[in-house]
C-alpha positions as CSV (number, residue, x, y, z in Angstrom):
1,M,-230.8,-38.9,-96.2
2,L,-232.2,-42.1,-95.2
3,H,-231.5,-41.8,-91.4
4,R,-233.3,-38.0,-91.2
5,R,-236.5,-40.5,-92.2
6,A,-236.5,-43.2,-90.2
7,A,-235.8,-40.2,-87.0
8,S,-239.3,-38.7,-88.9
9,R,-240.9,-41.9,-88.5
10,L,-239.9,-42.6,-84.6
11,Q,-241.2,-39.3,-83.8
12,Y,-244.5,-39.4,-85.3
13,H,-244.9,-43.6,-84.0
14,R,-246.7,-44.3,-80.7
15,I,-245.9,-46.9,-78.5
16,C,-249.2,-48.8,-77.4
17,L,-248.7,-50.8,-74.5
18,P,-251.1,-53.2,-72.8
19,S,-253.5,-51.4,-70.0
20,S,-252.2,-54.3,-67.4
21,I,-249.0,-52.1,-67.8
22,V,-249.9,-49.1,-68.0
23,S,-252.1,-49.4,-64.7
24,H,-249.0,-50.0,-62.7
25,V,-247.1,-47.2,-64.1
26,H,-246.4,-44.4,-62.0
27,I,-246.5,-41.0,-62.8
28,P,-245.1,-38.4,-60.0
29,R,-247.5,-35.4,-60.2
30,T,-245.3,-32.3,-59.4
31,P,-247.8,-30.6,-56.9
32,L,-247.7,-33.0,-54.6
33,F,-244.2,-32.9,-54.7
34,K,-243.6,-29.2,-54.0
35,R,-246.2,-29.8,-51.3
36,C,-243.5,-32.3,-49.6
37,L,-240.6,-29.5,-49.8
38,H,-243.1,-26.9,-48.4
39,V,-243.6,-29.1,-45.2
40,E,-239.7,-30.1,-44.2
41,G,-239.5,-25.8,-44.8
42,L,-242.2,-25.4,-41.6
43,A,-240.5,-28.0,-40.0
44,L,-237.0,-26.6,-40.3
45,A,-237.6,-23.2,-39.3
46,P,-238.0,-23.8,-35.6
47,V,-235.3,-25.7,-34.9
48,V,-233.4,-22.7,-36.7
49,F,-235.0,-20.2,-34.6
50,S,-234.7,-22.4,-31.2
51,G,-230.8,-23.2,-31.8
52,L,-230.1,-19.4,-32.4
53,L,-232.5,-18.3,-29.1
54,V,-230.2,-21.2,-26.9
55,S,-227.3,-19.9,-28.4
56,L,-227.7,-16.2,-27.6
57,W,-228.9,-17.2,-24.0
58,T,-225.2,-19.2,-23.5
59,W,-223.7,-16.0,-25.2
60,K,-225.1,-14.3,-22.6
61,C,-224.6,-16.3,-19.8
62,F,-220.6,-16.8,-20.6
63,M,-220.8,-13.0,-21.3
64,M,-222.1,-12.5,-17.5
65,V,-219.3,-15.0,-16.3
66,V,-216.4,-13.1,-17.9
67,F,-217.3,-9.8,-17.5
68,Q,-219.1,-10.1,-14.0
69,N,-216.2,-7.7,-12.3
70,K,-217.6,-4.5,-15.1
71,I,-221.5,-5.3,-14.4
72,I,-220.6,-5.4,-10.8
73,Y,-218.4,-2.5,-10.3
74,M,-219.3,0.7,-12.3
75,P,-216.8,3.4,-12.1
76,G,-217.0,4.9,-14.9
77,L,-220.9,5.8,-13.9
78,P,-221.5,9.0,-14.4
79,P,-219.0,9.6,-17.2
80,N,-217.4,12.8,-15.3
81,S,-217.1,10.3,-12.1
82,R,-213.2,10.1,-12.5
83,W,-213.1,14.1,-12.9
84,E,-215.0,15.0,-9.9
85,K,-213.2,17.2,-7.3
86,I,-213.7,17.8,-3.3
87,N,-213.9,21.7,-4.9
88,D,-216.8,21.0,-7.0
89,Y,-218.7,20.5,-3.9
90,K,-217.1,22.8,-1.1
91,D,-220.3,25.2,-1.0
92,R,-222.0,22.4,0.4
93,L,-219.7,20.6,2.8
94,A,-222.0,21.8,6.2
95,G,-218.8,23.8,7.7
96,I,-217.0,20.5,7.1
97,S,-213.3,20.4,5.7
98,W,-212.3,17.6,3.5
99,R,-208.8,16.7,2.0
100,E,-207.4,14.0,-0.1
101,E,-204.9,11.7,1.3
102,R,-203.2,8.9,-1.0
103,V,-202.1,5.2,0.6
104,R,-200.7,2.5,-1.5
105,A,-202.5,-1.3,-1.4
106,A,-200.3,-4.5,-0.7
107,D,-200.1,-4.9,-4.5
108,G,-198.8,-1.7,-4.8
109,T,-202.3,0.1,-6.8
110,D,-202.4,3.4,-5.8
111,L,-205.2,4.7,-3.6
112,A,-207.4,7.7,-2.9
113,L,-208.3,8.5,0.2
114,C,-210.9,11.6,1.7
115,V,-210.6,12.3,4.7
116,A,-212.0,15.0,7.5
117,D,-210.8,15.7,11.2
118,L,-213.7,16.7,13.7
119,E,-213.5,18.1,17.0
120,L,-216.0,17.3,19.0
121,G,-217.5,18.4,23.1
122,P,-217.1,21.6,24.3
123,K,-212.9,20.7,25.2
124,R,-212.0,20.6,21.8
125,N,-208.3,19.9,21.7
126,L,-207.1,17.9,19.0
127,C,-203.8,17.6,20.6
128,S,-204.8,15.7,23.4
129,P,-208.6,14.5,22.6
130,D,-210.1,12.4,25.8
131,T,-211.3,9.8,22.9
132,S,-210.0,9.0,19.2
133,F,-212.6,8.1,16.9
134,Y,-212.7,6.8,13.1
135,I,-214.9,6.2,10.5
136,L,-213.8,4.1,7.8
137,Y,-216.5,4.6,5.2
138,F,-217.1,2.5,1.6
139,Q,-219.5,3.8,-1.3
140,G,-222.2,1.8,-2.6
141,N,-220.4,0.2,-6.6
142,A,-221.2,3.3,-8.5
143,S,-220.1,7.2,-8.7
144,S,-217.2,8.2,-7.0
145,I,-216.5,9.8,-3.4
146,P,-216.9,13.5,-3.9
147,P,-220.6,14.0,-4.6
148,R,-220.9,11.5,-1.1
149,L,-219.2,13.9,0.5
150,P,-222.2,16.7,0.7
151,D,-224.9,13.9,2.6
152,L,-222.1,12.8,4.8
153,S,-221.3,16.3,5.9
154,F,-224.8,17.1,7.1
155,T,-224.5,14.1,8.7
156,L,-221.2,14.8,10.5
157,S,-222.7,18.0,11.3
158,M,-225.4,16.5,13.0
159,L,-222.8,14.6,14.8
160,K,-221.2,17.9,16.3
161,R,-224.2,18.9,17.5
162,E,-225.3,15.8,19.1
163,M,-221.9,15.7,21.7
164,T,-222.7,19.9,22.1
165,T,-223.5,18.0,25.8
166,E,-220.9,15.7,26.0
167,Q,-218.1,16.9,28.2
168,R,-215.2,14.9,27.4
169,S,-213.3,15.8,24.2
170,A,-213.0,13.5,21.2
171,R,-211.0,13.5,18.0
172,C,-212.8,12.0,15.0
173,T,-211.6,11.6,11.9
174,V,-213.7,10.2,8.4
175,V,-211.9,8.1,5.8
176,C,-213.8,7.7,2.7
177,L,-211.8,5.0,0.5
178,S,-211.8,5.1,-2.8
179,Y,-211.9,1.6,-4.3
180,R,-209.1,0.9,-6.7
181,G,-210.6,2.0,-10.9
182,Y,-212.7,4.5,-8.5
183,W,-212.3,8.3,-8.9
184,T,-209.0,9.1,-9.2
185,S,-207.5,5.4,-7.8
186,R,-205.4,3.8,-9.9
187,G,-205.6,-0.5,-10.7
188,R,-209.2,-2.1,-12.1
189,P,-211.7,-3.5,-9.3
190,T,-212.5,-6.8,-8.2
191,E,-213.3,-8.6,-4.6
192,K,-210.0,-9.2,-4.0
193,G,-208.6,-6.0,-5.2
194,L,-211.0,-4.5,-2.4
195,R,-210.2,-6.3,0.5
196,L,-206.5,-5.1,-0.4
197,D,-207.7,-1.5,-0.5
198,S,-209.8,-1.9,2.9
199,A,-206.5,-3.2,4.5
200,A,-204.6,-0.4,3.5
201,A,-207.0,2.0,4.7
202,V,-207.1,0.7,7.9
203,G,-202.9,0.8,7.7
204,W,-203.4,4.0,6.9
205,I,-206.0,4.7,10.2
206,S,-203.5,2.9,12.2
207,R,-200.2,4.9,11.3
208,M,-201.8,8.0,11.4
209,H,-203.1,7.3,15.2
210,Q,-199.6,6.5,15.9
211,L,-198.4,9.7,15.0
212,T,-201.2,11.7,16.7
213,S,-201.3,9.9,20.2
214,S,-196.9,10.6,19.8
215,E,-197.9,13.8,20.0
216,D,-200.1,13.8,23.0
217,P,-198.4,15.4,25.8
218,R,-200.0,13.3,28.1
219,G,-198.3,10.4,26.2
220,V,-201.4,8.5,26.4
221,R,-201.9,5.7,23.9
222,S,-204.8,3.5,24.4
223,P,-206.4,2.3,21.4
224,A,-208.5,4.2,19.1
225,E,-212.2,3.4,18.5
226,V,-213.0,2.1,14.6
227,V,-216.7,1.7,12.9
228,L,-216.6,0.5,9.6
229,W,-220.0,1.9,7.5
230,G,-220.0,0.8,4.4
231,Q,-223.5,1.4,1.9
232,S,-224.7,-0.9,-0.5
233,I,-221.8,-3.4,-1.8
234,G,-219.8,-1.1,0.5
235,A,-221.6,-3.1,3.2
236,G,-220.3,-6.3,1.7
237,V,-216.4,-4.9,1.8
238,A,-216.9,-3.5,5.5
239,T,-217.6,-7.5,6.5
240,N,-215.4,-8.3,4.6
241,L,-212.4,-6.4,6.4
242,A,-214.0,-7.3,10.0
243,A,-214.2,-11.1,9.2
244,E,-211.0,-11.3,7.8
245,K,-208.5,-10.7,10.5
246,P,-208.4,-8.8,13.9
247,M,-207.7,-4.8,13.9
248,P,-203.7,-3.8,14.5
249,E,-202.8,-3.0,18.0
250,N,-203.6,0.2,18.4
251,L,-207.4,-0.3,17.1
252,R,-210.1,-1.6,18.5
253,L,-213.5,-2.6,16.0
254,N,-216.5,-0.7,17.9
255,S,-219.2,-1.1,15.3
256,L,-220.9,-1.7,12.0
257,I,-222.9,0.8,9.9
258,L,-224.3,-1.5,7.2
259,E,-226.7,0.8,4.9
260,T,-229.2,-0.5,2.2
261,P,-227.3,-3.8,2.5
262,F,-227.9,-7.6,1.0
263,T,-226.7,-10.9,2.0
264,S,-224.8,-12.3,-0.7
265,I,-224.2,-11.3,-4.5
266,R,-225.6,-14.8,-5.1
267,A,-228.4,-14.0,-3.6
268,M,-228.9,-10.7,-5.4
269,L,-228.7,-13.0,-8.4
270,E,-231.7,-14.5,-7.2
271,V,-233.2,-11.0,-6.7
272,L,-233.2,-9.8,-9.6
273,Y,-233.7,-12.9,-12.3
274,P,-236.4,-14.6,-10.2
275,Q,-237.6,-16.5,-13.3
276,K,-236.7,-20.5,-12.8
277,W,-236.2,-20.2,-17.1
278,L,-233.8,-17.7,-16.9
279,P,-230.3,-19.1,-16.1
280,Y,-228.6,-16.3,-14.5
281,K,-229.1,-17.3,-10.6
282,Y,-228.1,-20.5,-11.8
283,L,-224.0,-19.2,-12.4
284,W,-223.6,-18.9,-9.2
285,P,-220.8,-21.3,-9.1
286,F,-219.0,-19.1,-11.4
287,L,-219.2,-16.2,-9.4
288,R,-215.5,-14.7,-8.0
289,N,-217.2,-11.8,-6.3
290,H,-219.2,-12.8,-3.3
291,L,-219.4,-10.1,-0.7
292,D,-221.0,-12.4,1.2
293,S,-221.9,-10.7,4.5
294,W,-224.4,-13.6,5.5
295,N,-221.7,-15.8,6.1
296,N,-219.2,-12.9,7.4
297,L,-221.5,-12.4,10.4
298,K,-220.3,-15.9,11.9
299,L,-216.8,-15.5,11.1
300,I,-217.1,-12.3,13.3
301,A,-218.6,-13.5,15.9
302,N,-216.5,-15.6,16.0
303,I,-213.3,-13.8,16.3
304,Y,-214.6,-11.4,18.6
305,S,-216.4,-13.5,21.1
306,A,-213.1,-14.4,23.1
307,K,-212.0,-11.0,23.2
308,S,-212.6,-8.9,26.5
309,S,-214.3,-6.2,24.5
310,G,-217.2,-8.2,23.1
311,T,-218.6,-8.5,19.7
312,P,-218.9,-4.7,17.9
313,E,-222.8,-3.7,17.8
314,I,-224.2,-3.9,14.2
315,L,-226.4,-1.2,12.6
316,I,-228.6,-2.0,10.0
317,L,-230.0,0.7,7.7
318,Q,-232.9,0.0,5.6
319,A,-234.4,2.3,2.9
320,A,-238.1,1.8,3.0
321,K,-238.6,2.3,-0.5
322,D,-235.9,0.2,-2.3
323,E,-236.1,-0.3,-5.1
324,L,-233.0,-3.0,-5.8
325,V,-232.4,-4.5,-2.2
326,P,-235.9,-6.5,-1.0
327,A,-236.2,-5.6,2.6
328,E,-235.9,-9.2,3.7
329,L,-232.7,-9.4,2.6
330,S,-231.9,-6.8,5.6
331,Q,-234.5,-8.8,8.0
332,Q,-232.6,-11.8,7.4
333,L,-229.1,-9.6,8.3
334,Y,-231.0,-9.5,11.2
335,E,-232.0,-12.6,12.2
336,R,-228.7,-13.9,11.9
337,C,-227.0,-11.3,14.1
338,V,-229.4,-12.1,17.0
339,E,-229.0,-15.9,16.0
340,L,-225.0,-15.7,16.5
341,Q,-226.0,-12.7,19.4
342,I,-224.6,-10.1,17.9
343,P,-225.6,-6.8,19.5
344,I,-227.5,-5.3,17.0
345,R,-229.7,-2.2,16.3
346,K,-232.0,-1.8,12.7
347,A,-234.1,1.2,11.1
348,S,-235.8,1.9,8.4
349,V,-235.6,5.3,6.8
350,N,-239.2,5.6,5.6
351,G,-239.5,6.7,1.8
352,A,-236.0,6.2,1.2
353,F,-234.7,4.5,-1.9
354,H,-231.5,2.7,-2.1
355,N,-229.0,5.6,-2.8
356,D,-230.7,8.5,-0.9
357,T,-230.8,7.4,2.8
358,M,-228.3,9.8,3.6
359,F,-230.4,12.3,1.7
360,R,-232.8,12.5,4.5
361,T,-233.1,13.7,7.6
362,E,-234.3,10.8,9.2
363,G,-231.7,8.7,8.2
364,R,-228.8,11.1,9.1
365,R,-230.3,11.3,12.4
366,V,-230.1,7.9,13.3
367,V,-226.4,7.5,11.9
368,S,-225.4,10.4,14.1
369,Q,-227.4,9.4,17.0
370,F,-225.8,6.4,16.9
371,L,-222.5,7.7,16.3
372,A,-222.9,9.9,19.5
373,H,-223.8,6.8,21.5
374,K,-220.7,5.0,19.9
375,I,-218.0,7.8,21.4
376,K,-220.2,8.7,24.7
377,D,-219.8,5.1,25.4
378,A,-215.6,5.2,24.1
379,G,-215.0,8.0,26.9
380,T,-216.7,6.2,29.4
381,A,-214.8,3.0,28.6
382,D,-211.5,5.3,28.5
383,T,-212.2,7.0,32.1
384,K,-212.7,3.7,34.1
385,S,-209.9,2.1,32.1
């Protein structure tokens, strides 16, 4: 009872302090305290968002390096590209008969080839032609070979018309390589793998020429002329093959057709991502795919400069409205050939985009005339020898 009374007295008791002591006592104010927390929140938000942006930026760069093969090579586009057949386009092949062949690369990968044989000249005799000519075609980075056959067939049909006035007969065999992972070929595409694929295709041509020349009743076994024709990344595959090593003994590299080419994958990174604040063009040290036609031209010049047959001629076919590869890259390749004293021709197809140079009559005419000229020259050389 006494304790309760004492407590009640203390509760209502006022403590009086001198004014000098009260003036030095700091009583925190709630509004000021809340304002400090609000300022810290504003400062924290930019840090969080900046860190998130840098993380996403770094993650995308990492993904581009890791999955660069899937970015460069797109065998699954369009979705039905792996199931297309030659017969799906048989009504659009201008009378050219195509067939599918198989070959194995050095690492055992099973590859598909599309092959067509043409009889050229008035004296058409595939058993004993005056000239044997092979065209090895390398496609771009998407789709498959069958959709390209109509455009190739119309070009070959124009070639046949170009050769009607030629007095000598010629057998021209066109071999279209389906890279690993494309169409019905096995494996997954990489630049190293594509090197093996192109070498396997050349080996197939060498064996085919050996077989056909052994059936020649005249017993003539002169080397066959080979043209390497590459479109887009196929141009890089073609220059890789020409720069790696000389052809087999029974083959001779005649020329190269580079359709809508670029100098290298590194150059394309700079073209696609020119902004300095984007990091992608600085990722070139991590590239596993180079397709460097610029350096390949130097190797080609070194390999063939000492040969009696001379350096193979190069035709650069540029699309005037190319939406992917700028015209300056084709011009750089042209100037590189002039610098290295490689015989060079350059043509531009008016109104053509990156993938439709062979869809236009002008592009077909340029290629067919170039091939006809090379076949006629090869026939003249064989006559002199």
